[in-house]
Structures are given as C-alpha cells and as structure tokens.
N, C-alpha and C positions, 0 to 999 in steps of 0.2 A: 144242438150243439153246447149250449150253456149248461144244459143238464148233464151231458157227459162230463164236462169239465168240473162241474160241482161233484159228481160221484166220483171221479178219479181223484180229485183233491181231497175228498173225504176219506176215501180208502188209503191214500198216502199219509194223511194226517193220523188216521187210526194206527197205522204201521209205526209211525213215529212215536206215538204216545206209548204204545206197547214197547218199543225198542227203549224208550226213556226208562222204563221199569227195569230193563235188563242191563243198562249200563253199570250199575255197582257190581253186578254179578261177573261182569267182564274185567274188573280189575283183580279179581282173584285168579292167580295162575299157580296151581299146586307146585311146590318147590322153588318158586321164583319169588312171588308176591304173596304175602298172606293178608288177611283182613286187617291185621293189626298195624300194617305198614302204610295203609291207604287212608288219607285225610278224609274224615267224615264230614260232609257238608250239612248234617242234620236236615237234609231235605230230600224229597223223592225227586227223581229227574222227569217224573211224569207232568208235573207242574210247568216247567219251563217248555217240555216238548209240546203240551197243549198250548200254552201261550204263543209259542212260535208259529204253530200252525194257524192260529188265529190271526196274527199279524200278517202272515204271507198269504193265506188262503181266504180270508175274510170270514164274516160273522156266520153265514149259512153253512159253509162247508165245514168250518170248525165245529160248530153246533152239532151237525150230522155226526162227525167223527167222535165227538165225546158221548154222545147217546149210544153210538156203537160200542165204544170202548167200555161204557158202564154196563151195556147189556152183555157183552162177552165176558166181562169180569164177574157179573152176578149170576149168569146162567150157564156158562160154559167152562172157562179156563181161568184159574186163580191168578190173574194178572195184576191185582193191586199189590201195593207195597206190603200189606200185611196178609196177603193170600187172596180170598175172593169168596165166590159162592153166595148163595142167598143169605147165609148167616151174617155177611157182612153188612147187612141192613142194620144190625144192632150193634155195630162197632162205632166208637167215638169218632172215627174219622170218616164216616159215611157222609156226613154233612159237608166235609171238604170236597169229596168226590162229586157230590151233587152240585157244589158250587162251580165245578168245571163248566157246566152247561151255560149259565148266564155270564160267567167269566169269560169264555171263549167269545160268546156272542159280542159282549160289550167291548173286549179288546179288538176284536175283528172289525167292528163298526167303528170304533175310534181310529183305527190305523188305516181304514179305507177313505177317511175324509180328505178333503182337498188340504194340500200343504203339510202333510204328516210325514214327508220322507225325509226326516232328519232323525239323527240317533236320539236326541232327547225326546222327541215326540213319540217315537216308536217305544222307547223305554217306559215312558210314562203311560202309554197305552198298555203295556205289559203289567205295570204296577196297579193300574185301575182294575185289571182283570185279576191280579193278585189279591187286591183289596176285597174283591166280591168272594173269591174262594174262601178268604178267611172269615168274612161277614157270615157266610152260609155256614161255615164250620162251627164258629162260636154259637151261632143260633142252635145248632144241633146239640152242642155241648150244653148249652143253657137248658134247653127242654128236657134233654136226658138227665140233667142233674135235678131238675123239679121232680120228674117222674121216678127218680131213685135208680136209674138204669146203670150207672157207673160206679165202680168200686172206688176210684179217686174223687177227691173233691174237685169243684169247678176251677178253683185257681190252679191247681196242679195240671189239669187237663188243658187249660188254656195256655199254660207255659209250654207244656209238652208239645201241643199241636200247632200253636200259633206264634207265641213270642220267642221260643227257642229257635225254630227253623227260619223266623222272618228275615234276619239280617242275611243269611246265605241266599234265600229266596229273592231278596231285592237285588243281590249282586248277580243272580243268575238272569233277572229281568234285564239288566244292562247287556249281558251276554246275548240274550234273546233279541233285544233291540238292535244290537250290532250284527247279529247273523240275518235278521229279518231285511235289512236294507239290501245286501247283494242277492239275497234269495228272491226278493220282490223283483229286481231287475232281471235275474235269469229267467224267472217264470212269466215276465212281461206283465206283472201285476203292478199298476201305477195309477 
C-alpha cells in the first residue's frame, strides 16, 4: 500500500512540476493580456512546484518525481524553461535542474521531521532546497566556465541564473510553505 501511495504521489508531483512550467504561458491570452502586461518574477515555476511536492509528499516521492521530470524533459518532451532534449545537458541551467533531485529530497526530509508543521519551518525547508538547487547550479556554471563551455563570463552567468531570480524565488518559498501546510492536512501527511 505504501508503494502505491509513493507512486501516485510521484505521478501527481511530476504533473505539478510540469504544470509549473506551463503557468507563464497561461497568462498570455491573445487580445486580452499580452506578455508585456504580466509581471515577470524572473523565476521559473518549476522550482516552487518541485519544492511544494517535497514539502507535501516527502523526500522519496519528490525525488522520484524529479528524476521522472528530468527523464521526460531530456528524452521525450521539451518541458524545461528553455526547451529540453538531450542537448540541454550542455546548457548553463542544467546544473540547476540536476539540483532538483537533492533539493527535493532534503526539503522533503526536513519537512517530515517532528514539529515541522509551522509556516516558518516549512518555508525554511523550502529555502534549504532552494539553496541546494543554486549550489548545484553554480558548481555547473563554475565547471563549465573552467572548461570554456559558456559564451558569457562566470559573473554574468551567476547573476542571470542565481542572484537575479533569488529574491523572487525566496518569496515563492514563503508561498510554498504557506500552501504546504493545508495540503499536508488534506492529504493526511503529518
């Protein structure tokens, strides 16, 4: 029964992460709302979706979902923010995507500890996961810079991929922590 719950949670989490990538496209309604009228958060919605899954479903389920997300994005459907396919392995943002796996595991592990059912603790769990994502991404940027894989210099890449979106991602971690509390109660995760 536990395996079925893990599998169904992983499938739901995978769909939520994919849906997170589609949210910005949903704001564009031809004739009514143009992309110029929408406030850009300088962040992808996959990050908060993955962190929300980890806070609600736990480390095992969210890690399975993120591995599935990476597999689908690399080998089947271009669902990443900048596309997808196997060529995405050489993208500067790939380190951030790989960081989803340890980030969701850590966030889920922290969120499932005893006495973690407060907004502050759930938000801090999400921020810990976000830190792992940025750590993995910066390591990839650094290694790619040493190997001469990127056109831009390291400082520009770190600003574009980490420092620029960081403030909005931290705000989204607060939203993730806020959403995780009632969702954990609804799904009976405590």
